[in-house]
TIROKOL-119896 format. One line per 10 residues: for each residue z, x, y of C-alpha. Coordinates in pm, whole numbers, plus 50000, padded with zeros to 5 digits. Example, Ala and Ser with C-alpha at 12.3 -4.5 7.8 and 13.67 -1.06 7.14 Angstrom:
! TIROKOL-119896
50780,51230,49550  50714,51367,49894
END
This chain:
! TIROKOL-119896
45298,54211,49397  45560,54143,49660  45904,54277,49587  46209,54072,49685  46483,54294,49827  46816,54273,49651  47143,54233,49831  47362,54534,49823  47726,54506,49717  47906,54261,49489
47837,53887,49490  48025,53694,49754  48308,53489,49610  48425,53161,49766  48718,53212,49997  49056,53052,49940  48993,52835,50245  48676,52692,50087  48863,52616,49764  49144,52441,49950
48897,52229,50149  48732,52105,49826  49062,52016,49653  49133,51685,49835  48784,51557,49754  48828,51665,49391  49148,51459,49369  48966,51165,49528  48682,51185,49274  48943,51203,48999
49087,50883,49145  48741,50725,49116  48703,50852,48758  49021,50683,48638  48944,50366,48836  48605,50334,48670  48755,50416,48330  49008,50136,48385  48721,49890,48437  48550,50001,48117
48879,49981,47924  48949,49631,48055  48609,49503,47936  48674,49667,47598  49002,49477,47568  49226,49782,47605  49444,49631,47877  49737,49870,47836  49536,50183,47898  49339,50013,48174
49668,49964,48358  49778,50323,48301  49443,50455,48426  49495,50268,48754  49841,50429,48778  49677,50771,48727  49440,50681,49012  49740,50607,49231  49896,50945,49153  49574,51126,49242
49539,50917,49558  49885,51030,49667  49809,51394,49584  49481,51411,49776  49653,51296,50094  49942,51536,50047  49711,51831,49982  49495,51746,50284  49799,51727,50514  49972,52038,50381
49654,52248,50397  49538,52090,50725  49196,52023,50569  49166,51653,50640  48824,51537,50757  48643,51220,50850  48429,51254,50540  48739,51276,50319  48894,50971,50483  48580,50760,50435
48538,50877,50075  48901,50796,50003  48862,50441,50137  48549,50375,49933  48719,50502,49618  49033,50297,49687  48828,49977,49702  48714,50046,49346  49036,50187,49196  49285,49949,49360
49059,49655,49439  48784,49602,49184  48962,49760,48884  49289,49557,48905  49100,49237,48991  48870,49273,48690  49165,49366,48468  49349,49046,48558  49028,48844,48535  48947,48963,48183
49312,48938,48080  49375,48581,48196  49140,48429,48453  48824,48435,48239  48958,48147,48030  49090,47948,48328  48761,47793,48440  48419,47876,48578  48545,47937,48932  48855,48139,48846
48670,48459,48943  48710,48352,49308  49077,48454,49289  48975,48807,49196  48714,48806,49473  48977,48707,49730  49193,48997,49620  48907,49250,49643  48817,49117,49988  49175,49166,50105
49169,49527,49980  48845,49598,50168  48976,49439,50489  49306,49624,50463  49136,49963,50423  48890,49894,50704  49175,49799,50938  49369,50108,50838  49074,50335,50917  49028,50178,51259
49394,50164,51364  49491,50509,51235  49194,50703,51373  49314,50969,51616  49674,50847,51611  49982,51033,51483  50116,50922,51149  50422,50698,51148  50674,50626,50876  50546,50271,50815
50235,50098,50684  50108,49783,50854  50045,49554,50562  50103,49625,50195  49921,49945,50091  49634,49877,49852  49749,50139,49593  50087,49963,49569  49920,49624,49523  49672,49755,49267
49930,49939,49060  50164,49638,49064  49891,49424,48908  49791,49702,48671  50133,49750,48512  50197,49380,48456  50044,49379,48108  50249,49672,47973  50560,49508,48117  50472,49175,47955
50468,49341,47614  50826,49469,47633  51115,49316,47442  51308,49266,47765  51028,49053,47908  51000,48842,47596  51374,48785,47581  51428,48704,47950  51140,48586,48170  50866,48498,47922
50968,48131,47937  50855,48122,48302  50492,48152,48181  50411,48419,48437  50089,48505,48260  49917,48200,48406  50047,48041,48728  50259,48347,48803  49960,48581,48808  49773,48347,49043
50068,48342,49285  50119,48718,49257  49754,48803,49323  49729,48569,49622  50062,48697,49760  49945,49058,49736  49617,48967,49907  49797,48798,50197  50046,49083,50238  49770,49345,50253
49606,49182,50555  49936,49083,50718  50142,49269,50979  50442,49309,50748  50571,49666,50765  50618,49872,50450  50785,50215,50442  50604,50529,50338  50756,50763,50086  51003,50996,50260
50901,51362,50285  51034,51615,50035  51246,51906,50151  51573,52091,50111  51655,52184,50472  51739,51836,50601  51919,51527,50476  51596,51326,50504  51409,51580,50294  51679,51584,50026
51678,51204,50021  51300,51208,49975  51337,51456,49690  51595,51230,49522  51365,50925,49559  51067,51108,49411  51274,51243,49123  51416,50898,49044  51069,50741,49040  50931,51028,48832
51208,51001,48573  51174,50623,48550  50796,50646,48515  50818,50912,48243  51112,50779,48041  51042,50404,48049  50713,50326,48228  50670,49980,48073  51016,49869,48189  51031,50052,48521
50701,50041,48709  50638,49667,48737  50992,49587,48868  50953,49882,49106  50629,49737,49244  50781,49392,49281  51087,49540,49451  50865,49718,49704  50676,49396,49774  50995,49192,49814
51152,49456,50041  50878,49416,50302  50904,49037,50293  51285,49041,50318  51283,49293,50603  51026,49092,50800  51228,48772,50742  51555,48927,50861  51393,49080,51170  51225,48749,51249
51556,48562,51229  51728,48822,51447  51451,48799,51706  51478,48421,51701  51853,48437,51760  51795,48664,52058  51523,48438,52196  51713,48109,52170  51970,48187,52447  51685,48286,52677
51503,47960,52608  51822,47763,52663  51874,47925,53004  51514,47851,53094  51563,47487,52996  51883,47461,53203  51710,47616,53501  51419,47377,53466  51654,47077,53456  51835,47196,53770
51512,47241,53964  51540,47620,53997  51228,47838,53964  51154,47940,53607  51035,48297,53545  50743,48351,53307  50805,48714,53206  51092,48831,52982  51180,49125,53210  51173,48904,53518
51385,48650,53331  51648,48910,53256  51655,49031,53617  51658,48672,53737  51960,48601,53516  52138,48906,53658  52071,48786,54012  52210,48443,53926  52535,48602,53818  52574,48789,54149
52777,48606,54419  52590,48484,54722  52659,48664,55052
END
């Protein structure tokens, strides 16, 4: 009989580093758990809790990224897992919630609206993985983040059950045409180049950190004290902010471009050479202002 030698000393415990590395993936799988639970709740007709479960997924999605950055344990595996989970929690789950809530009775092809939304989420996450790989993080997202879009759709039903909604905007019949417009708008914004700000960092040593702390505290208090009244207007405000900012910047850029185009047109009418590069045009305009020797 062959004897198996025993290891001497106490059993080896996992190091703190190993525990910290596993934590971001644990948060991500928790995100998936609540996303899947939201789908089950939606098919069971529990629309309120389906929306809250998607919000819980969003909280865990924010925490897994924060933990990975603070502990410097981010990995390619974690990034790919996070994207796959986000497609389910913020793509499939909100789309099915809205479909069961309203679109299922709108016709046999109404499911295409939900499919368009899920496709936009997948494209947005794929683009984010490609464009952000190996690049330093900036303070802006290109396109509406999928968690923001998914949570905005998710909290519509709790908001629609409030007394304020029934007394103010219920006459607009947002539950039908409004949901179609909202879902298509969110899908377009996710694959667009509209910039959306990230949450400011939290800290006490700088003005920016204290501002970020104030923003997080305000959102936390609103979400805890009056989630039905607070979260859906917050999501819409975030969506409208990106659109308004892009519109204002586009108008400002147009105002700056018009004088240049007018000078080019005047030069073309006078028979002078027309530059084709903005920098050359600016230098050419400076030369025109200089007196001839």
